[in-house]
C-alpha positions as CSV (number, residue, x, y, z in Angstrom):
1,X,-19.8,8.4,-23.2
2,X,-18.9,9.7,-19.7
3,X,-15.2,9.3,-18.6
4,X,-13.6,9.1,-15.3
5,X,-10.1,10.6,-15.4
6,X,-7.8,8.6,-13.1
7,X,-4.2,9.5,-12.2
8,X,-1.9,6.6,-11.6
9,X,1.5,6.9,-10.0
10,X,4.6,6.5,-12.1
11,X,7.9,5.5,-10.6
12,X,8.4,3.3,-7.6
13,X,4.7,2.5,-7.1
14,X,4.0,1.9,-10.8
15,X,4.6,-1.8,-11.0
16,X,2.9,-2.7,-7.8
17,X,-0.1,-0.5,-8.7
18,X,-0.5,-2.2,-12.1
19,X,-0.4,-5.6,-10.5
20,X,-3.0,-4.6,-7.9
21,X,-5.3,-3.3,-10.6
22,X,-4.9,-6.6,-12.5
23,X,-5.9,-8.7,-9.5
24,X,-8.8,-6.4,-9.0
25,X,-10.0,-7.2,-12.5
26,X,-8.6,-4.2,-14.5
27,X,-6.0,-4.9,-17.2
28,X,-3.8,-1.9,-17.8
29,X,-1.2,-1.8,-20.6
30,X,1.5,0.9,-21.0
31,X,3.0,1.7,-24.3
32,X,6.7,2.6,-24.6
33,X,7.1,6.3,-23.7
34,X,3.4,6.7,-23.3
35,X,1.8,8.5,-20.3
36,X,-1.7,7.4,-21.2
37,X,-2.1,3.7,-20.4
38,X,-4.9,1.7,-21.9
39,X,-7.4,0.1,-19.5
40,X,-10.0,-2.4,-20.4
41,X,-12.8,-0.2,-19.1
42,X,-13.9,2.3,-21.7
43,X,-15.4,4.5,-19.0
44,X,-12.0,5.2,-17.5
45,X,-9.2,7.3,-18.9
46,X,-5.8,6.7,-17.2
47,X,-3.0,9.2,-17.0
48,X,0.5,8.2,-15.6
49,X,2.3,10.8,-13.6
50,X,4.5,11.3,-10.6
51,X,2.7,10.7,-7.4
52,X,3.9,14.1,-6.2
53,X,1.8,15.8,-8.8
54,X,-1.4,13.9,-8.5
55,X,-2.9,15.7,-5.4
56,X,-2.8,19.1,-7.1
57,X,-4.2,17.9,-10.4
58,X,-7.1,16.2,-8.5
59,X,-7.7,19.3,-6.5
60,X,-7.9,21.4,-9.6
61,X,-10.3,18.9,-11.2
62,X,-7.9,18.1,-14.1
63,X,-8.3,14.6,-12.7
64,X,-11.4,13.2,-11.1
65,X,-9.5,10.8,-8.9
66,X,-6.0,9.5,-8.3
67,X,-3.8,7.2,-6.4
68,X,-1.0,8.9,-4.4
69,X,0.7,8.7,-1.1
70,X,-0.4,10.3,2.1
71,X,3.0,12.0,2.2
72,X,2.4,13.9,-1.0
73,X,-1.1,14.9,0.0
74,X,0.4,16.4,3.1
75,X,3.3,17.9,1.3
76,X,1.2,19.6,-1.4
77,X,-1.5,20.8,1.0
78,X,-4.1,19.9,-1.7
79,X,-7.7,20.0,-0.6
80,X,-8.9,16.7,-1.7
81,X,-11.2,14.0,-0.3
82,X,-9.5,10.8,0.8
83,X,-11.8,8.0,-0.3
84,X,-9.8,5.0,0.8
85,X,-6.4,3.9,2.3
86,X,-4.8,1.1,0.2
87,X,-1.9,-0.4,2.0
88,X,0.7,-1.5,-0.5
89,X,4.1,-0.5,-1.6
90,X,6.8,-1.2,-4.2
91,X,8.0,-4.2,-2.1
92,X,4.8,-5.5,-0.6
93,X,2.0,-4.8,1.8
94,X,3.7,-2.2,4.0
95,X,3.7,1.5,4.6
96,X,6.6,3.9,4.0
97,X,8.0,6.2,6.6
98,X,9.5,9.7,6.2
99,X,12.4,9.6,8.6
100,X,15.1,11.9,9.8
101,X,18.5,10.3,9.4
102,X,22.1,11.3,10.2
103,X,25.6,9.8,9.5
104,X,26.4,6.9,11.8
105,X,29.2,8.8,13.5
106,X,27.2,12.1,13.9
107,X,26.9,13.7,17.3
108,X,23.2,14.3,16.5
109,X,21.2,11.8,18.7
110,X,17.7,13.2,18.6
111,X,15.5,15.8,17.0
112,X,16.5,18.4,19.6
113,X,20.1,18.2,18.3
114,X,18.9,19.5,14.9
115,X,18.6,23.1,16.2
116,X,20.4,25.3,13.7
117,X,21.4,22.4,11.4
118,X,21.0,21.8,7.7
119,X,18.5,19.2,6.5
120,X,18.1,18.0,2.8
121,X,14.8,16.4,1.7
122,X,12.3,16.1,-1.2
123,X,9.5,16.8,1.3
124,X,10.4,20.2,2.4
125,X,7.0,21.4,3.8
126,X,6.3,18.2,5.7
127,X,9.8,18.4,7.3
128,X,9.5,22.1,8.1
129,X,6.0,21.5,9.6
130,X,7.3,18.7,11.8
131,X,10.3,20.7,13.0
132,X,8.1,23.6,13.8
133,X,5.7,21.4,15.8
134,X,8.7,20.3,17.9
135,X,10.1,23.8,18.3
136,X,13.2,23.2,16.2
137,X,14.6,25.9,13.8
138,X,16.7,24.4,11.1
139,X,17.6,25.1,7.4
140,X,15.5,22.8,5.2
141,X,16.5,22.6,1.6
142,X,15.1,20.7,-1.4
143,X,17.0,17.7,-2.6
144,X,16.7,16.8,-6.3
145,X,17.6,13.2,-5.6
146,X,20.4,11.0,-4.2
147,X,19.5,12.5,-0.8
148,X,21.4,9.8,1.1
149,X,24.8,11.1,-0.2
150,X,24.2,14.7,1.0
151,X,25.5,14.2,4.6
152,X,27.8,15.3,6.0
153,X,29.3,17.6,3.4
154,X,26.1,19.1,2.0
155,X,23.7,18.6,5.0
156,X,23.9,17.6,8.6
157,X,20.8,15.4,8.3
158,X,18.2,14.2,5.7
159,X,14.5,13.5,5.8
160,X,13.9,10.6,3.5
161,X,11.2,8.1,2.6
162,X,12.0,4.5,3.4
163,X,10.3,1.1,3.6
164,X,12.9,-1.1,5.1
165,X,15.8,1.3,6.0
166,X,18.2,-0.8,4.0
167,X,19.3,2.0,1.7
168,X,20.0,4.3,4.7
169,X,22.1,1.6,6.3
170,X,24.0,1.0,3.1
171,X,24.9,4.7,3.0
172,X,26.0,4.6,6.7
173,X,23.0,6.6,8.0
174,X,21.0,6.0,11.1
175,X,17.4,7.0,11.8
176,X,16.8,9.4,14.7
177,X,13.1,10.1,14.3
178,X,10.0,9.4,12.2
179,X,8.1,12.4,10.7
180,X,5.2,10.5,9.3
181,X,3.9,7.1,8.2
182,X,2.5,7.1,4.6
183,X,0.3,4.7,2.7
184,X,-1.3,5.1,-0.8
185,X,-4.7,6.8,-0.8
186,X,-7.5,7.0,-3.4
187,X,-8.5,10.6,-3.6
188,X,-11.1,12.7,-5.4
189,X,-11.9,16.4,-5.8
190,X,-15.1,17.6,-4.1
191,X,-16.8,18.4,-7.5
192,X,-16.2,14.9,-8.8
193,X,-17.2,13.3,-5.5
194,X,-20.6,15.0,-5.7
195,X,-21.2,13.5,-9.2
196,X,-23.2,10.3,-8.4
197,X,-21.9,8.5,-11.5
198,X,-18.2,9.3,-10.8
199,X,-18.7,8.6,-7.1
200,X,-20.2,5.1,-7.8
201,X,-17.4,4.4,-10.3
202,X,-14.7,5.1,-7.8
203,X,-16.4,3.4,-5.0
204,X,-16.8,0.2,-7.0
205,X,-13.1,0.4,-8.0
206,X,-12.1,0.8,-4.4
207,X,-14.2,-2.2,-3.4
208,X,-12.4,-4.4,-5.9
209,X,-8.9,-3.0,-5.1
210,X,-9.5,-3.6,-1.4
211,X,-10.6,-7.1,-2.2
212,X,-7.4,-7.7,-4.2
213,X,-5.3,-6.4,-1.3
214,X,-7.1,-8.6,1.2
215,X,-6.6,-11.6,-1.0
216,X,-2.8,-10.9,-1.0
217,X,-2.7,-12.1,2.5
218,X,-5.0,-15.1,2.3
219,X,-5.3,-18.5,0.7
220,X,-8.1,-21.0,0.3
221,X,-7.6,-24.4,1.9
222,X,-9.7,-27.5,0.9
223,X,-9.5,-30.9,2.6
224,X,-11.5,-34.0,3.3
225,X,-12.0,-35.3,6.8
226,X,-13.8,-38.2,8.5
227,X,-16.6,-37.0,10.8
228,X,-14.9,-38.6,13.8
229,X,-12.1,-36.1,13.3
230,X,-14.2,-33.1,12.3
231,X,-14.3,-31.3,15.6
232,X,-10.5,-31.5,15.9
233,X,-10.0,-30.1,12.3
234,X,-12.6,-27.3,12.8
235,X,-10.9,-26.2,15.9
236,X,-7.7,-25.5,13.9
237,X,-9.3,-23.6,11.1
238,X,-9.7,-19.8,11.3
239,X,-12.0,-18.4,8.7
240,X,-13.7,-15.1,7.7
241,X,-16.8,-16.4,9.4
242,X,-17.1,-20.2,9.6
243,X,-15.6,-23.0,7.4
244,X,-17.8,-24.4,4.6
245,X,-18.6,-28.0,5.2
246,X,-20.3,-30.3,2.6
247,X,-21.0,-34.1,2.6
248,X,-19.0,-36.4,0.3
249,X,-20.6,-39.4,-1.4
250,X,-18.8,-41.7,1.0
251,X,-20.6,-42.0,4.3
252,X,-19.1,-40.2,7.3
253,X,-16.8,-38.1,5.2
254,X,-17.0,-34.3,4.6
255,X,-15.2,-31.7,2.5
256,X,-14.1,-28.5,4.2
257,X,-13.2,-25.1,2.6
258,X,-11.7,-22.2,4.6
259,X,-10.0,-18.9,3.9
260,X,-6.9,-18.6,6.1
261,X,-3.9,-16.2,6.5
262,X,-1.1,-17.3,4.2
263,X,1.5,-16.6,6.8
264,X,0.2,-19.5,9.0
265,X,-0.6,-22.0,6.3
266,X,2.8,-23.7,6.3
267,X,2.4,-24.9,9.9
268,X,-1.4,-25.2,9.7
269,X,-1.3,-27.8,6.9
270,X,0.8,-30.1,8.9
271,X,-1.4,-29.7,12.0
272,X,-4.5,-30.4,9.8
273,X,-2.9,-33.6,8.5
274,X,-2.1,-34.7,12.0
275,X,-5.7,-34.0,13.1
276,X,-7.0,-36.3,10.3
277,X,-7.3,-34.1,7.3
278,X,-6.7,-35.7,3.9
279,X,-6.4,-34.5,0.3
280,X,-5.4,-31.0,1.5
281,X,-5.3,-28.4,-1.3
282,X,-4.1,-24.8,-1.2
283,X,-5.3,-22.2,-3.7
284,X,-4.2,-18.6,-4.3
285,X,-7.0,-15.9,-4.3
286,X,-7.5,-12.8,-6.4
287,X,-10.1,-11.0,-4.5
288,X,-12.0,-11.3,-1.2
289,X,-15.0,-9.0,-0.7
290,X,-16.0,-9.3,3.0
């Protein structure tokens, strides 16, 4: 039997990645101290590893495909094919940023003030490349972790990945610049991508994963409405295309179904009720395939 070797990120993205795969229809279980999760697709072999390592293992064809961040693709310089951008993170549907940060009381106000300074980071090459592009010469050193505590004694500034900036603020640091914005990417090596079976396997997986991510932001609304109020209700309902309308057994009454953004549903339900909607139901969604 043919197998697709898939690298999945351990660490901060692990939990959200497993949840995304579950909503996409793949059940993945991880045994204690095991780096080889079980997936309910016998044609896929999963390997759990640090996101930093995945690009190189994909490039070297040890893995056929993998999920990793754009930041680590850039940092490694791996020659891989980016199949899809999948916007999610450990705290929700948002990208992460690699930012330059300094102590709150530092005299450093902008990137130009970093000339000749010391910068600590896990993403050394990305930071050096950015400084070079901006004509700044600074000493960039690798940080083995706890980077936020390095300034001011061990570094003048840091380059750190952040989603919300809360950890930086908690450590009395302020952001002076953004080096890059990163989102997870599905990647393949060129050899695996040219294999029609592996390409189709990954493309189908991406379709389901994108469907699961799209569904994270949507809900299904169902309601009944008298035909005299139909135009008012329809005017309130956004949908992927048009709402679905079907006749009820009672004359002059119809049922409406529509997919809407979850962020507007709280106010929308009240407006639908005021417009004549009855029996309003809200359902969560697992996947939406446009």
